[in-house]
C-alpha positions, 0 to 999 in steps of 0.5 A, a space after each residue: 500527427 500533426 498537433 492543433 497547436 503549439 505550446 507558447 508557454 511553460 505548463 505552470 504558467 497556464 491558467 487551469 483551462 488551458 491545462 485541462 485541455 492540454 491534458 485532453 489533448 494528450 490523451 486525445 493522443 494517446 488514444 491515437 498512438 495506442 489504437 482505442 481508448 482501453 488500451 491507452 491505459 497500458 501506454 499511460 503505464 508504460 511512460 509511468 514505468 519508463 521514469 526515474 524512480 525520483 520522477 515517480 515520487 514526485 509525481 505521486 507527490 505532486 498529486 497528492 498521493 499517499 500510500 497509509 499502510 496501517 501499523 500491523 500490516 507495516 509490521 507484518 509486511 517488515 517481518 515477512 522480508 525480514 527487514 530490522 525494526 527500529 526505535 519503538 518498533 523493537 520495543 512493540 515486537 519485545 512487548 508482543 513476545 512476551 505477551 504472545 511467545 513464540 506461539 502466534 504467526 503473523 502472515 501477510 495473506 490477501 482478504 476481500 474487502 466490502 467497499 463502500 459502493 457494493 464491490 469488493 477490493 481484495 488487498 493484503 492484512 495481517 493474518 494472526 493464527 497459532 501453530 499450536 494451541 496448547 502450546 498456547 493455552 499451556 503459555 496462558 495458563 503459566 501466565 496467569 500462575 505468575 501473575 496470580 490472575 483468576 483464569 477467565 
């Protein structure tokens, strides 16, 4: 394989147009090496895996890719893998325990979500359930009695 040209300057000193041309050249080279454009993604995945964790983190940062985990999902994930909670999370969990007691369980489960373009995406979401409906109702009745609140 022979490249059409050699780099004469670092990519940070090049125009956006030249940077795009180099990216296209890399994509063409990846297609040639993998045998087809369909399989070039596999080669790219292997390239990313070969990077160190710090390099992958820098790549995501420079590409502007952010991973946003909703607080409820983050709490469920931490609970599932047994991570300790810190600061306000500890207060939040204590409040949740006070409100719901031990009668509710939280799990991270796969759910299907509809996308704006009409497709579907499967991703993890917090799933809350009560293992004992009787215990849950008894606890609610006791709380209402303790606070002299009417049952609704």
